[in-house]
C-alpha positions in Angstrom: -18.4 6.7 10.9 -19.2 3.5 9.1 -22.6 1.8 8.9 -23.4 -1.9 8.6 -21.8 -4.2 6.1 -24.2 -5.1 3.3 -22.8 -8.4 2.2 -22.0 -11.7 3.9 -18.6 -13.3 3.8 -18.3 -15.6 0.8 -15.6 -18.2 0.4 -15.5 -19.8 -3.0 -13.6 -22.8 -4.2 11.8 29.2 -14.1 11.8 32.7 -15.5 14.6 35.2 -14.8 14.0 38.9 -14.0 16.1 42.1 -13.7 16.0 44.1 -10.5 14.5 47.6 -11.0 16.8 50.6 -10.4 15.2 51.2 -7.0 15.1 48.0 -5.1 14.5 47.2 -1.5 16.4 44.1 -0.5 15.7 42.2 2.7 18.8 40.5 4.1 18.2 37.2 5.9 20.2 38.7 8.8 18.9 42.1 10.0 21.7 44.4 11.4 20.9 47.3 13.7 23.6 49.9 14.3 23.2 52.2 17.3 24.8 55.6 17.5 28.6 55.5 17.4 30.5 58.6 18.7 33.9 59.7 19.9 35.1 62.2 22.5 38.7 63.4 21.9 41.1 65.6 23.8 43.1 68.5 22.3 46.1 66.2 22.0 44.0 63.9 19.8 44.0 61.1 22.3 40.7 59.3 22.3 38.9 59.6 25.6 36.1 57.2 24.9 34.4 55.4 22.2 31.1 53.7 22.5 29.4 51.6 20.0 26.8 48.8 20.0 25.9 46.4 17.3 23.0 44.0 17.6 22.1 41.3 15.1 18.9 39.5 14.8 18.8 36.2 12.9 15.8 35.6 10.8 13.7 32.6 11.8 14.4 29.5 9.8 11.9 28.9 7.0 9.0 26.6 8.0 9.1 23.1 6.6 6.7 22.4 3.8 3.9 20.2 5.0 3.3 17.2 2.8 -0.4 16.7 2.0 -0.9 13.0 1.1 -3.4 12.0 -1.5 -4.0 8.8 0.6 -6.3 8.2 3.5 -3.5 8.8 6.1 -5.3 10.8 8.7 -5.3 9.0 12.0 -3.5 6.0 10.7 -1.9 3.9 13.5 1.5 2.2 12.9 3.3 -0.3 15.2 0.9 -0.2 18.1 2.1 -3.7 18.8 5.7 -4.8 18.5 7.5 -8.1 19.0 8.4 -7.2 22.6 4.7 -6.3 23.4 2.6 -8.3 20.9 -1.1 -8.8 20.8 -2.7 -12.2 21.3 -5.7 -12.9 19.1 -7.8 -16.0 18.6 -8.8 -17.8 15.5 -12.5 -17.4 14.7 -12.4 -19.1 11.2 -9.9 -20.8 9.0 -11.0 -22.3 5.7 -9.3 -23.4 2.5 -10.4 -21.3 -0.5 -8.7 -23.1 -3.4 -9.9 -26.3 -5.1 -8.5 -29.7 -4.3 -6.8 -29.8 -7.7 -5.2 -26.3 -7.3 -1.3 -26.2 -7.3 -1.1 -25.4 -3.6 -3.4 -24.5 -0.8 -4.6 -21.0 0.1 -6.5 -20.3 3.3 -8.7 -17.5 4.5 -8.5 -16.9 8.2 -10.2 -14.5 10.6 -8.8 -13.5 14.0 -10.4 -11.7 16.8 -8.8 -8.4 17.8 -11.5 -6.8 20.0 -10.7 -3.6 18.1 -7.2 -3.4 19.6 -5.4 -3.5 16.2 -6.9 -0.4 14.5 -5.8 -1.1 10.9 -6.7 0.5 7.6 -7.3 -1.0 4.2 -3.8 -1.6 2.6 -1.9 -2.2 5.9 -0.3 -5.3 7.1 0.1 -7.2 10.4 2.9 -9.4 11.7 2.5 -12.9 12.9 5.0 -14.7 15.2 4.6 -18.4 14.8 4.8 -20.6 17.9 8.0 -22.6 18.6 11.7 -22.2 18.5 13.9 -21.7 15.5 16.2 -24.7 15.4 19.0 -22.7 13.7 19.5 -20.4 16.6 17.5 -21.7 19.5 15.5 -18.5 19.7 11.7 -17.8 19.1 10.7 -17.5 15.5 10.9 -14.1 13.9 7.7 -12.4 12.7 6.4 -12.6 9.2 4.3 -9.8 7.6 1.0 -10.5 5.9 -1.1 -8.1 3.9 -4.5 -7.7 5.5 -7.4 -9.1 3.5 -10.3 -7.4 5.3 -11.6 -3.9 5.3 -11.2 -1.8 8.5 -14.6 -3.0 9.6 -13.6 -6.6 9.2 -15.5 -9.5 7.7 -18.1 -9.3 10.4 -18.6 -5.6 10.2 -17.8 -4.8 13.9 -14.2 -3.6 13.6 -13.1 -6.4 15.9 -11.5 -8.8 13.5 -8.7 -9.0 11.0 -8.4 -11.4 8.1 -5.5 -12.9 6.2 -5.1 -14.8 3.0 -2.2 -17.2 3.3 -0.8 -19.8 0.9 0.8 -22.9 2.4 4.4 -23.0 1.4 5.7 -26.5 0.7 8.6 -27.2 -1.7 11.4 -29.6 -2.5 14.9 -28.4 -2.0 18.0 -29.3 -4.0 18.7 -32.3 -1.8 15.2 -33.6 -2.6 13.9 -32.9 0.9 10.4 -31.5 1.5 10.5 -28.1 3.1 7.6 -26.4 4.8 7.3 -22.7 5.4 7.3 -22.1 9.1 4.7 -19.4 9.4 2.4 -20.3 6.5 2.0 -23.8 7.7 1.6 -22.7 11.3 -1.3 -20.4 10.2 -2.9 -22.8 7.8 -3.0 -25.5 10.5 -4.7 -23.3 13.1 -8.0 -24.4 14.5 -10.8 -22.1 15.7 -10.1 -21.0 19.3 -6.3 -21.2 18.8 -4.2 -18.3 20.0 -1.9 -16.4 17.6 0.7 -13.7 18.5 0.4 -10.6 16.3 2.1 -7.2 15.8 1.2 -4.1 13.9 -0.5 -2.7 12.1 2.3 -1.5 9.7 2.6 0.2 6.4 1.4 3.3 4.5 2.5 2.5 0.9 -0.8 0.7 0.0 -3.3 3.0 1.7 -6.3 3.9 -0.5 -6.6 7.3 -2.2 -8.8 9.9 -0.6 -10.5 10.8 -3.8 -13.8 8.8 -4.1 -13.8 9.6 -7.8 -10.4 8.1 -8.5 -9.5 5.4 -11.0 -7.9 2.6 -9.0 -6.1 -0.1 -11.0 -5.2 -3.1 -8.9 -2.7 -5.7 -10.1 -2.5 -8.9 -8.1 -1.0 -12.3 -8.4 -2.1 -15.1 -6.0 -2.3 -14.0 -2.4 -1.4 -10.5 -3.5 -5.1 -10.1 -3.8 -5.3 -9.5 0.0 -5.1 -5.7 0.1 -7.5 -5.4 -2.9 -10.1 -7.5 -1.2 -10.0 -4.9 1.6 -10.3 -2.0 -0.8 -13.2 -3.6 -2.7 -15.2 -4.5 0.4 -15.0 -0.8 1.5 -16.0 0.4 -2.0 -18.8 -2.0 -2.7 -20.0 -4.0 0.3 -20.1 -1.3 3.0 -21.8 2.0 3.6 -19.8 4.9 5.1 -21.0 8.4 6.0 -17.6 9.9 4.9 -16.8 7.8 1.8 -18.8 6.7 -1.2 -16.8 5.3 -4.1 -18.0 6.7 -7.4 -14.8 6.2 -9.5 -13.6 3.2 -11.4 -12.0 0.2 -9.7 -10.3 -2.2 -12.1 -8.9 -5.5 -10.8 -6.5 -7.8 -12.7 -5.9 -11.0 -10.9 -3.4 -13.6 -12.1 -3.4 -17.2 -11.0 -2.2 -20.6 -12.5 -5.5 -22.4 -12.6 -9.2 -21.5 -12.3 -9.4 -23.6 -9.1 -6.8 -21.0 -7.7 -9.0 -18.0 -8.3 -9.4 -16.4 -4.9 -12.7 -14.7 -3.8 -14.1 -15.1 -7.3 -17.7 -15.2 -6.1 -17.3 -12.1 -4.1 -15.8 -10.1 -7.0 -18.5 -11.3 -9.4 -21.1 -10.1 -6.9 -19.5 -6.7 -6.7 -19.5 -6.6 -10.5 -23.2 -7.3 -10.6 -23.8 -4.6 -7.9 -21.7 -1.9 -9.5 -21.2 -2.7 -13.2 -20.2 1.0 -14.1 -17.7 1.2 -11.3 -16.0 -2.2 -11.2 -14.1 -4.0 -13.9 -12.8 -7.5 -13.4 -10.2 -9.4 -15.4 -8.7 -12.7 -14.6 -5.5 -14.2 -16.1 -5.2 -18.0 -15.7 -1.8 -18.9 -17.0 -2.2 -22.7 -17.3 -5.6 -22.6 -19.0 -5.8 -19.4 -21.0 -3.8 -18.0 -24.0 -3.9 -14.8 -26.0 -4.4 -14.6 -29.8 -0.7 -15.4 -30.3 -1.0 -18.6 -28.2 1.0 -17.2 -25.4 0.2 -18.1 -21.8 -2.1 -15.6 -20.1 -0.1 -14.0 -17.3 -1.3 -10.8 -15.7 0.8 -8.7 -18.0 -0.5 -10.6 -21.0 -4.1 -9.8 -20.0 -3.1 -6.1 -19.4 -1.5 -5.9 -22.9 -5.0 -6.5 -24.3 -6.0 -3.1 -22.8 -2.6 -1.4 -23.1 -3.8 1.7 -25.0 -6.7 2.3 -22.6 -4.5 1.7 -19.5 -1.9 4.2 -20.9 -4.6 6.9 -21.4 -5.7 6.3 -17.8 -2.2 6.5 -16.5 -1.8 10.0 -18.0 -4.5 11.3 -15.7 -3.7 12.8 -12.3 -6.5 10.8 -10.5 -5.4 7.4 -11.6 -3.7 5.2 -9.1 -1.8 1.9 -9.7 -1.5 -0.6 -6.9 0.5 -3.8 -7.4 0.8 -6.7 -4.9 2.2 -10.2 -5.4 5.3 -11.8 -6.9 8.4 -9.6 -7.3 8.8 -10.2 -11.1 5.4 -8.8 -12.0 6.5 -5.1 -12.2 8.9 -5.8 -15.0 6.1 -7.3 -17.1 4.1 -4.1 -16.7 7.1 -2.0 -17.6 7.5 -3.9 -20.8 4.0 -3.0 -21.8 4.2 0.7 -21.0 7.7 1.4 -22.5 6.6 1.4 -26.1 3.3 3.1 -25.5 4.9 6.0 -23.6 7.6 6.3 -26.3 4.9 6.9 -28.9 4.0 10.0 -26.9 7.7 11.0 -26.6 7.7 10.0 -22.9 10.4 8.0 -21.1 8.3 5.5 -19.2 10.8 4.9 -16.4 11.1 8.6 -15.7 7.3 8.9 -15.9 6.9 6.1 -13.4 9.2 7.9 -11.0 6.9 10.9 -11.2 3.9 8.7 -10.6 5.6 7.3 -7.5 6.4 10.8 -6.2 2.7 11.7 -6.7 1.7 8.5 -4.8 0.1 7.2 -7.9 2.3 4.1 -8.3 2.3 1.8 -5.3 4.1 -1.5 -5.1 4.2 -4.2 -2.5 5.9 -7.4 -3.8 7.7 -10.4 -2.3 
């Protein structure tokens, strides 16, 4: 059961063995033979023969129960679908990037009245108003990572928040193209209705272990699920969860005016300096010692040895959200470090994935 939120919303600009001689073997199919006998006449003609054989098949082995390391108990998925969506209302919609930032990003809060019982790391679907001119049918839903904790920005479990970048670009014909759903969302006014589905997803759920090391890698609006994690860790009090591990956030953006939720994260750092580390990578304004642009993988490379040591522990979890190409950049860092220890990084990463310690949601 969760208590009140302790911070206000802030919006900044095998071994083999030999069987012993006497061995009892259990066959998977038990065979029972009942008495078999014959009665014969003097001529040798068989008068009667009676025999009965019964077989009993062993019960199939029980399926192994998977015990997740993540907070999966009671998680709801697909309560609302496109055929029976939920209608929420906009409570707040505000731009959280500076005027000189390359593109607009908006933070928006929708009412749910507690009807979309999501968890940190899940997503919701949004069906924008209108008709798709290509097929004359209603627009299809788009999925967005949830940017608020399960309690929501207002602490009453009755809202859900999103972090959305307005998509506007010029195509090969020189025409300006606007993303249907992102522009629909960014233009919404308080009081407007929005059609929603979900919640969906289990890939990005938080670990159960309150002493875990959680390394979060985000680019742009990929920060959304990590804001939800961090609010639960540092801005809320829960009877059944108190984070005492290490949360380490790497956030990559093009300019300082594009840093999302910067003030909130800095407040968390002040509140829990031993439990929260924060590193920004601002590609158009920062460089490393070689003069290379500071992308998220460039910043991580500065802590490569430390990160590799953490990744060798069974209570370290990596979460990655953002642009699709970012995972390769991380692989490039880890390949040589793992090789020094005689480890094939790509094989090791597969083991991490199987153990739920490598979690990726990119677009």
